[in-house]
N, CA and C atoms as an extended XYZ file, in Angstrom:
291
Properties=species:S:1:pos:R:3:atomname:S:1:resname:S:1:resid:I:1 pbc="F F F"
N       102.293      148.274       71.291 N   MET     1
C       102.704      147.483       72.593 CA  MET     1
C       101.184      146.975       73.610 C   MET     1
N       100.022      147.982       72.990 N   MET     2
C        99.418      147.134       74.205 CA  MET     2
C        98.420      146.274       73.381 C   MET     2
N        98.852      145.974       72.471 N   LYS     3
C        98.244      145.112       71.686 CA  LYS     3
C        99.063      143.741       71.531 C   LYS     3
N       100.139      143.663       72.000 N   ALA     4
C       100.727      142.550       71.688 CA  ALA     4
C       100.894      141.757       73.511 C   ALA     4
N       100.824      142.841       74.133 N   VAL     5
C       100.296      141.767       76.127 CA  VAL     5
C        99.581      140.775       75.688 C   VAL     5
N        97.690      140.780       75.154 N   PRO     6
C        97.028      139.981       75.191 CA  PRO     6
C        97.315      138.823       74.659 C   PRO     6
N        98.302      139.389       73.296 N   ILE     7
C        98.674      138.039       72.575 CA  ILE     7
C        99.646      137.129       73.518 C   ILE     7
N       100.813      137.974       73.328 N   LEU     8
C       101.523      137.190       74.910 CA  LEU     8
C       101.330      136.282       75.815 C   LEU     8
N        99.917      136.628       76.778 N   CYS     9
C        99.495      135.791       77.782 CA  CYS     9
C        98.484      134.940       76.836 C   CYS     9
N        97.838      134.898       75.671 N   LEU    10
C        97.618      133.816       74.842 CA  LEU    10
C        98.205      132.658       74.343 C   LEU    10
N        99.978      133.368       74.177 N   LEU    11
C       100.413      132.430       73.580 CA  LEU    11
C       101.090      131.542       74.978 C   LEU    11
N       101.325      131.904       75.978 N   ALA    12
C       101.653      131.453       76.843 CA  ALA    12
C       100.333      130.288       77.578 C   ALA    12
N        99.355      130.740       77.340 N   CYS    13
C        97.907      130.219       77.984 CA  CYS    13
C        98.037      128.559       77.436 C   CYS    13
N        98.316      129.039       75.952 N   LEU    14
C        98.375      128.004       74.557 CA  LEU    14
C        99.346      126.646       74.583 C   LEU    14
N       100.759      127.033       75.360 N   SER    15
C       101.986      126.906       75.312 CA  SER    15
C       101.799      125.841       76.721 C   SER    15
N       101.020      126.238       77.677 N   VAL    16
C       100.988      125.412       79.065 CA  VAL    16
C       100.511      123.879       78.857 C   VAL    16
N        99.254      123.718       77.847 N   PRO    17
C        98.850      122.457       77.543 CA  PRO    17
C        99.850      121.676       77.154 C   PRO    17
N       100.455      121.904       76.070 N   ALA    18
C       101.594      121.170       75.173 CA  ALA    18
C       102.571      120.964       76.479 C   ALA    18
N       102.997      121.505       77.016 N   ALA    19
C       104.036      120.529       78.109 CA  ALA    19
C       103.261      120.014       78.244 C   ALA    19
N       102.417      119.986       79.262 N   TYR    20
C       101.801      118.638       80.825 CA  TYR    20
C       101.747      117.259       79.376 C   TYR    20
N       100.664      117.525       78.320 N   ALA    21
C       100.784      116.555       77.299 CA  ALA    21
C       101.845      115.667       77.226 C   ALA    21
N       102.644      115.791       76.948 N   ASP    22
C       103.990      115.288       77.240 CA  ASP    22
C       104.367      113.977       78.137 C   ASP    22
N       103.777      114.803       79.186 N   SER    23
C       103.956      113.954       80.603 CA  SER    23
C       103.093      112.526       80.912 C   SER    23
N       102.157      112.583       80.263 N   PRO    24
C       101.276      111.638       80.204 CA  PRO    24
C       101.938      109.875       79.555 C   PRO    24
N       101.931      110.729       78.301 N   LEU    25
C       102.870      110.125       77.003 CA  LEU    25
C       104.112      109.716       77.382 C   LEU    25
N       104.799      109.985       78.242 N   LYS    26
C       106.412      109.632       79.253 CA  LYS    26
C       105.722      108.699       80.105 C   LYS    26
N       104.894      108.869       81.068 N   GLY    27
C       104.500      107.463       82.031 CA  GLY    27
C       104.223      106.676       81.108 C   GLY    27
N       103.066      106.568       80.337 N   LEU    28
C       102.717      105.132       78.781 CA  LEU    28
C       104.017      104.707       78.584 C   LEU    28
N       104.810      105.090       78.003 N   GLN    29
C       105.724      104.767       77.604 CA  GLN    29
C       106.913      103.930       78.812 C   GLN    29
N       106.708      104.298       79.384 N   PHE    30
C       107.517      104.044       80.586 CA  PHE    30
C       106.978      102.800       81.048 C   PHE    30
N       105.985      102.460       81.128 N   GLU    31
C       105.436      101.488       81.478 CA  GLU    31
C       105.526       99.813       80.951 C   GLU    31
N       105.422      100.954       79.126 N   GLN    32
C       105.198       99.676       78.490 CA  GLN    32
C       106.802       99.007       78.352 C   GLN    32
N       107.460       99.853       78.474 N   GLN    33
C       108.996       99.307       78.516 CA  GLN    33
C       109.456       98.157       79.744 C   GLN    33
N       109.016       99.018       80.950 N   LYS    34
C       108.520       98.296       82.286 CA  LYS    34
C       108.085       96.953       81.853 C   LYS    34
N       106.973       96.296       81.480 N   LEU    35
C       106.445       94.923       81.286 CA  LEU    35
C       107.471       94.928       79.552 C   LEU    35
N       107.942       95.033       79.009 N   GLN    36
C       108.896       94.606       78.645 CA  GLN    36
C       109.828       94.153       78.701 C   GLN    36
N       110.723       95.493       79.888 N   VAL    37
C       112.104       94.325       80.731 CA  VAL    37
C       111.489       93.007       81.003 C   VAL    37
N       110.359       93.238       82.044 N   MET    38
C       109.679       92.169       82.748 CA  MET    38
C       109.203       90.707       82.182 C   MET    38
N       108.877       90.890       80.919 N   LYS    39
C       108.773       89.776       79.939 CA  LYS    39
C       110.226       89.216       79.912 C   LYS    39
N       110.946       90.223       78.951 N   ASP    40
C       112.398       89.161       78.646 CA  ASP    40
C       112.713       88.911       80.244 C   ASP    40
N       112.882       89.676       81.029 N   VAL    41
C       112.642       88.546       82.636 CA  VAL    41
C       112.658       87.485       82.791 C   VAL    41
N       111.596       87.534       82.674 N   LYS    42
C       111.022       85.954       83.240 CA  LYS    42
C       111.288       84.376       82.235 C   LYS    42
N       112.103       85.665       80.457 N   LYS    43
C       112.876       84.060       80.234 CA  LYS    43
C       113.865       83.630       80.742 C   LYS    43
N       114.451       84.311       81.992 N   THR    44
C       115.555       83.875       82.371 CA  THR    44
C       115.138       83.376       83.945 C   THR    44
N       113.969       84.035       84.937 N   CYS    45
C       113.411       84.029       86.144 CA  CYS    45
C       112.556       83.175       85.970 C   CYS    45
N       111.994       82.288       85.944 N   THR    46
C       110.802       81.711       85.979 CA  THR    46
C       110.328       81.770       86.990 C   THR    46
N       108.834       82.991       87.493 N   PRO    47
C       108.334       83.176       88.559 CA  PRO    47
C       107.385       82.069       89.049 C   PRO    47
N       106.972       81.698       90.232 N   ASP    48
C       105.575       80.756       90.458 CA  ASP    48
C       105.026       81.148       89.458 C   ASP    48
N       103.779       79.935       89.142 N   PRO    49
C       102.958       80.584       87.918 CA  PRO    49
C       101.608       81.386       88.768 C   PRO    49
N       101.372       80.944       90.571 N   SER    50
C       100.291       81.698       90.880 CA  SER    50
C       100.658       83.621       91.533 C   SER    50
N       102.014       83.942       90.871 N   MET    51
C       102.359       85.129       91.551 CA  MET    51
C       102.457       85.959       90.742 C   MET    51
N       101.897       87.146       90.789 N   SER    52
C       101.194       87.912       90.527 CA  SER    52
C       102.528       89.032       89.342 C   SER    52
N       102.306       89.808       88.583 N   GLU    53
C       103.004       90.622       88.085 CA  GLU    53
C       103.902       91.555       88.729 C   GLU    53
N       102.870       92.288       89.596 N   THR    54
C       103.343       93.030       90.038 CA  THR    54
C       104.380       92.873       91.700 C   THR    54
N       104.061       91.434       92.071 N   ASP    55
C       104.661       90.525       93.180 CA  ASP    55
C       106.295       90.343       92.526 C   ASP    55
N       106.125       89.995       91.139 N   PHE    56
C       107.353       89.298       90.130 CA  PHE    56
C       108.267       90.934       90.457 C   PHE    56
N       107.688       92.165       89.430 N   ALA    57
C       108.649       92.719       89.589 CA  ALA    57
C       109.418       93.317       91.266 C   ALA    57
N       108.335       93.370       92.135 N   ASN    58
C       108.827       93.787       93.223 CA  ASN    58
C       109.596       92.551       93.879 C   ASN    58
N       109.718       91.590       93.197 N   LYS    59
C       111.022       91.115       93.463 CA  LYS    59
C       111.969       91.188       93.061 C   LYS    59
N       112.294       91.060       91.851 N   ILE    60
C       113.737       91.725       90.895 CA  ILE    60
C       113.780       93.106       91.638 C   ILE    60
N       113.183       93.464       91.593 N   LEU    61
C       113.860       95.073       92.099 CA  LEU    61
C       113.539       95.256       93.860 C   LEU    61
N       113.519       94.377       94.370 N   ALA    62
C       114.427       94.571       94.997 CA  ALA    62
C       115.603       94.154       95.829 C   ALA    62
N       116.052       93.763       95.217 N   ASN    63
C       117.685       94.002       95.071 CA  ASN    63
C       118.362       94.910       94.366 C   ASN    63
N       119.125       95.770       94.809 N   GLU    64
C       119.693       97.324       94.387 CA  GLU    64
C       120.941       96.995       92.805 C   GLU    64
N       121.169       96.267       92.390 N   ASP    65
C       121.986       95.553       91.797 CA  ASP    65
C       120.672       95.484       90.812 C   ASP    65
N       119.565       95.052       90.771 N   ASN    66
C       118.579       94.503       90.103 CA  ASN    66
C       118.384       95.716       89.580 C   ASN    66
N       117.635       96.854       90.130 N   LYS    67
C       117.353       97.960       90.204 CA  LYS    67
C       118.082       98.524       88.464 C   LYS    67
N       119.447       98.697       89.165 N   ARG    68
C       120.464       99.651       88.378 CA  ARG    68
C       120.265       98.597       86.740 C   ARG    68
N       120.421       97.013       86.835 N   HIS    69
C       120.691       96.120       85.813 CA  HIS    69
C       119.459       96.963       85.393 C   HIS    69
N       117.617       97.001       85.703 N   VAL    70
C       116.368       96.808       85.041 CA  VAL    70
C       116.598       98.396       84.406 C   VAL    70
N       117.081       99.846       85.423 N   ARG    71
C       117.498      101.146       84.499 CA  ARG    71
C       118.222      101.239       83.576 C   ARG    71
N       119.243      100.200       83.075 N   ASP    72
C       120.152      100.354       82.188 CA  ASP    72
C       119.445       99.742       80.856 C   ASP    72
N       119.099       98.599       81.205 N   ALA    73
C       118.255       97.808       80.182 CA  ALA    73
C       116.918       98.928       79.721 C   ALA    73
N       116.159       99.697       80.282 N   THR    74
C       115.377      100.664       80.333 CA  THR    74
C       115.834      101.622       78.996 C   THR    74
N       117.645      102.328       79.546 N   LEU    75
C       118.029      103.341       78.479 CA  LEU    75
C       118.544      103.035       77.680 C   LEU    75
N       118.867      101.297       77.394 N   ALA    76
C       119.041      100.673       76.449 CA  ALA    76
C       117.968      100.558       75.245 C   ALA    76
N       117.243      100.021       75.636 N   MET    77
C       115.667      100.329       74.835 CA  MET    77
C       115.543      102.040       73.944 C   MET    77
N       115.545      102.549       75.021 N   GLU    78
C       115.345      103.702       74.709 CA  GLU    78
C       116.472      104.487       73.507 C   GLU    78
N       117.445      104.047       73.572 N   ARG    79
C       118.224      104.161       72.807 CA  ARG    79
C       118.037      103.307       71.634 C   ARG    79
N       117.373      102.165       71.678 N   SER    80
C       117.423      101.167       70.387 CA  SER    80
C       119.092      100.705       70.307 C   SER    80
N       119.728      100.189       71.573 N   ASN    81
C       120.624       99.447       71.502 CA  ASN    81
C       120.535       98.286       72.157 C   ASN    81
N       120.235       97.022       71.003 N   GLN    82
C       119.850       95.898       71.131 CA  GLN    82
C       120.389       95.105       72.248 C   GLN    82
N       122.270       95.463       72.184 N   LYS    83
C       123.102       94.729       72.605 CA  LYS    83
C       123.449       94.668       73.817 C   LYS    83
N       123.413       96.314       74.341 N   ASN    84
C       123.095       96.574       75.723 CA  ASN    84
C       122.189       96.297       76.818 C   ASN    84
N       121.060       96.585       75.968 N   TYR    85
C       120.080       95.721       76.541 CA  TYR    85
C       120.321       94.772       76.758 C   TYR    85
N       120.305       93.559       75.931 N   TRP    86
C       120.226       92.106       76.621 CA  TRP    86
C       121.191       91.693       77.784 C   TRP    86
N       122.570       92.503       77.388 N   ASP    87
C       124.389       92.588       78.631 CA  ASP    87
C       123.432       93.011       79.955 C   ASP    87
N       122.210       94.253       79.871 N   ALA    88
C       121.885       94.665       81.013 CA  ALA    88
C       120.394       92.954       81.498 C   ALA    88
N       119.780       92.693       81.077 N   ILE    89
C       118.821       91.680       81.502 CA  ILE    89
C       119.382       90.683       81.577 C   ILE    89
N       120.520       90.146       81.263 N   GLY    90
C       121.411       88.857       81.214 CA  GLY    90
C       122.289       89.070       82.811 C   GLY    90
N       122.571       90.294       83.525 N   GLN    91
C       123.135       90.643       84.673 CA  GLN    91
C       122.256       90.210       85.798 C   GLN    91
N       120.985       90.460       86.004 N   ILE    92
C       119.303       90.029       86.618 CA  ILE    92
C       119.698       89.343       87.356 C   ILE    92
N       119.945       89.386       88.766 N   GLN    93
C       120.033       87.372       89.157 CA  GLN    93
C       118.903       87.551       89.822 C   GLN    93
N       117.906       86.362       89.380 N   CYS    94
C       117.192       85.137       90.037 CA  CYS    94
C       117.045       85.778       91.575 C   CYS    94
N       115.823       85.925       91.825 N   PRO    95
C       115.664       85.984       93.567 CA  PRO    95
C       114.650       84.525       93.667 C   PRO    95
N       114.792       84.338       95.077 N   ASP    96
C       114.325       82.272       95.080 CA  ASP    96
C       112.774       83.375       95.130 C   ASP    96
N       112.177       82.404       94.534 N   MET    97
C       110.739       82.032       94.571 CA  MET    97
C       109.777       81.104       95.048 C   MET    97
C-alpha cells in the first residue's frame, strides 16, 4: 500500500498539465473562429477601410442581438453546420460606419 501512494501522486502530477494544455488550444480555436466569423460578416457589412479589425468587431458586437448571432454562428461552426452558420451570419445587423 505504501508503494501505491507515490505512484498515485506521480500520476496526479502528470495529469494536471494535460488538463491545462487543452485551455490554450481552446483559446486559439476560439480566435480562429472569431476571425472567420468577422471575415464572413464583412461580406455583408463593409467597414470603413481605415477601421481596424478590433474596431469593426467591437461595432458588430455592440448590439446584443448581434452578439447572440455571432455566438450562434460560432456554435454552428463548431458543429460543422453550414446552414445554421450562414443563417446566423445573415441575421447580423450592419452598424452605421
